[in-house]
Structure formats: C-alpha cells, structure tokens
C-alpha positions as CSV (number, residue, x, y, z in Angstrom):
1,M,0.2,0.2,0.3
2,T,1.5,3.2,-1.0
3,P,1.5,5.8,1.8
4,V,-0.4,9.3,1.5
5,Y,1.9,12.4,2.3
6,E,0.8,16.0,3.4
7,P,1.8,18.6,1.8
8,W,4.5,20.7,3.2
9,E,3.3,23.5,5.6
10,A,5.6,25.2,8.0
11,A,2.6,25.3,11.0
12,R,2.8,21.5,10.6
13,G,6.3,21.4,10.2
14,A,6.3,23.2,13.7
15,A,4.2,21.0,15.3
16,I,5.9,18.0,14.5
17,I,9.1,19.5,15.6
18,S,7.8,20.7,18.7
19,E,6.0,17.0,19.7
20,H,9.1,15.5,19.3
21,G,11.4,17.5,20.7
22,K,12.3,16.5,24.3
23,V,12.8,13.6,23.9
24,E,16.0,11.8,23.8
25,G,17.9,11.7,20.2
26,A,15.4,14.4,19.2
27,T,16.9,15.0,15.9
28,L,16.3,11.9,14.5
29,V,12.9,10.9,16.0
30,I,12.0,14.6,14.1
31,L,13.5,14.0,11.0
32,H,12.0,10.6,10.7
33,A,8.3,11.8,12.3
34,L,8.9,15.0,9.5
35,Q,9.4,12.5,6.6
36,E,6.8,9.9,7.2
37,A,4.4,13.0,7.5
38,F,5.4,14.6,4.3
39,G,7.4,11.9,2.6
40,Y,10.5,14.1,2.9
41,V,12.2,16.6,5.1
42,P,11.8,19.3,3.3
43,E,15.2,22.4,3.7
44,A,12.7,24.9,5.3
45,A,12.5,22.3,8.0
46,L,16.2,22.1,9.0
47,P,16.8,25.6,10.4
48,M,13.5,25.1,12.5
49,I,14.3,21.6,14.3
50,A,18.3,23.7,15.0
51,S,16.3,26.2,16.8
52,E,14.3,23.9,18.7
53,L,16.8,21.6,19.6
54,N,19.4,24.2,20.5
55,L,21.8,23.0,17.8
56,S,23.7,24.9,14.9
57,R,22.1,24.1,11.8
58,A,25.4,22.4,10.7
59,E,24.7,19.6,13.6
60,V,21.0,19.1,12.0
61,Y,22.1,19.2,8.3
62,G,24.4,16.6,9.4
63,V,22.9,14.3,10.7
64,F,19.8,14.5,7.8
65,T,22.8,14.4,5.1
66,F,24.9,11.2,7.4
67,Y,22.0,9.1,7.0
68,H,20.9,7.6,3.6
69,D,17.3,7.2,4.4
70,F,16.1,10.8,4.6
71,R,15.1,12.2,1.7
72,H,15.6,15.9,-0.2
73,K,12.5,16.0,-2.0
74,P,9.2,13.8,-2.4
75,A,9.7,10.1,-3.4
76,G,7.9,8.5,-6.3
77,R,4.2,7.2,-5.6
78,H,6.0,3.5,-5.0
79,V,9.8,3.7,-3.7
80,L,12.0,0.7,-5.5
81,K,15.2,0.1,-2.9
82,L,18.0,-2.2,-4.3
83,C,21.0,-3.5,-2.4
84,R,24.4,-2.3,-3.0
85,A,26.1,-4.0,0.2
86,E,29.2,-6.4,-0.7
87,A,26.7,-9.9,-0.8
88,C,24.5,-8.5,-3.1
89,Q,26.8,-7.3,-5.5
90,A,28.8,-10.4,-5.5
91,A,25.1,-12.0,-6.2
92,G,24.2,-10.3,-9.7
93,G,23.3,-6.5,-7.8
94,D,25.5,-4.8,-10.1
95,A,23.6,-6.1,-13.4
96,L,20.3,-5.7,-11.7
97,A,20.8,-2.5,-10.5
98,A,22.1,-1.3,-14.2
99,R,18.9,-3.2,-15.4
100,A,16.2,-1.2,-12.9
101,E,17.9,2.0,-14.1
102,A,17.8,1.7,-17.4
103,K,14.3,0.4,-18.0
104,L,13.2,3.1,-16.0
105,G,15.4,5.5,-17.5
106,V,16.7,7.1,-14.2
107,S,20.3,6.4,-12.3
108,L,19.8,5.1,-8.1
109,G,18.6,8.1,-6.2
110,N,16.3,9.5,-8.1
111,T,12.4,9.7,-9.6
112,T,10.8,9.0,-12.8
113,A,9.7,12.1,-14.5
114,D,5.9,11.0,-14.3
115,A,7.0,10.5,-10.8
116,R,5.5,6.7,-10.5
117,V,9.0,5.2,-9.2
118,T,12.1,6.7,-7.3
119,L,15.2,4.2,-7.3
120,E,17.5,4.2,-4.6
121,P,20.2,2.3,-3.1
122,I,19.9,0.4,0.3
123,Y,23.3,-0.7,1.3
124,C,22.6,-3.6,3.3
125,L,18.9,-5.4,4.2
126,G,20.0,-8.5,6.5
127,L,18.9,-10.7,3.3
128,C,22.7,-12.0,2.2
129,A,21.6,-15.8,2.3
130,T,18.6,-14.6,-0.9
131,A,20.9,-12.1,-2.0
132,P,20.5,-10.1,-4.7
133,S,17.2,-8.4,-2.7
134,A,15.4,-5.5,-2.6
135,T,12.3,-3.7,-0.9
136,L,9.0,-2.0,-2.9
137,D,7.4,0.6,-0.7
138,G,8.6,-1.7,1.9
139,R,8.2,-5.0,0.9
140,L,11.2,-7.4,1.3
141,I,12.2,-9.1,-1.8
142,G,15.1,-11.3,-2.0
143,R,16.4,-14.0,-4.5
144,L,16.4,-11.1,-7.6
145,D,17.0,-11.9,-11.0
146,E,16.2,-10.5,-14.1
147,A,12.4,-11.5,-14.3
148,R,11.7,-10.6,-10.6
149,I,13.3,-7.1,-11.3
150,D,11.1,-6.6,-14.3
151,A,8.0,-8.0,-11.9
152,L,8.8,-5.6,-9.7
153,I,9.1,-2.7,-12.1
154,S,6.3,-3.8,-14.1
155,E,4.4,-4.1,-10.6
156,A,6.0,0.0,-9.8
157,Q,4.9,1.7,-12.9
158,R,1.2,0.6,-12.1
C-alpha cells in the first residue's frame, strides 16, 4: 500500500518538531517524523529543528545528510530500493541495478519523470542468504533475477 503524504506546511512542521523536541535522540526522531508526514524532510525544516533543539544548522544538516534514508525531495508513488552491499553485488546485484536504471530511465537516487517510481540504493537489508535483494514500498524481496526485477518494475509503474 502506498502511503499518502501531507503537503509541506511550516506550521505543521513546527508542530511535529515541537511534539518530539524533548525526547532522547530528538534530531533523528524529528527527522523521521517529518519524513513520515511529508514523504521527505523539507529544507525549510532544518533551521526549525536547529532552533528547537538549540543546535547549529550544521549539526542538524550533518545528521540529515549522514543517513541515506532521509529524502531531500518527495519520493515517487512507489519506492524501489536495491541492496548495494557486498553480498548482493557478488550475487549479481550490479547487473540488476543497471537493468532497473535502464528500464526506468533514471539512475539510483532519482525518481522517474512521471513521479511513479523512486529508485534508491540501500546498504544491506540483512538478506545476504537470499541475495540479491530489494524492497518495494517496504516489502522485502530476495533472490532477485532479471525476471523478478522486471516484475517489480512493472508493478511499480502501475
């Protein structure tokens, strides 16, 4: 099931930031909450987080950019994540990633022009025994081959 995100509104962002501002590890908690609400972390939210937590903008930006899962812009309707860790690479993941990029017409980390599919790298899903692996909208998929990656892409393009 594809999540539905709210459009960015500064007041709603401020409410989310305030709601989570006092918990331990608030920076990560807030970033996750913003992405859950809006589908990405709006750049305008970063100084708001810094102000709420009495941190520098650089500190918040550093956390935001360190973790691969935080998006800078909205994702497509479906998100296909391909594992790029060593076990998946050794099992043919590089060729499958290249195939997905060619079929979708975008490179890893980008969204198709019709905003249907975001193709992202992920660094280890913990499915090494069933490599290469991926997720489609959070659903884990192992033992990928050309036929399975083609089927996932077709599913995501609907």
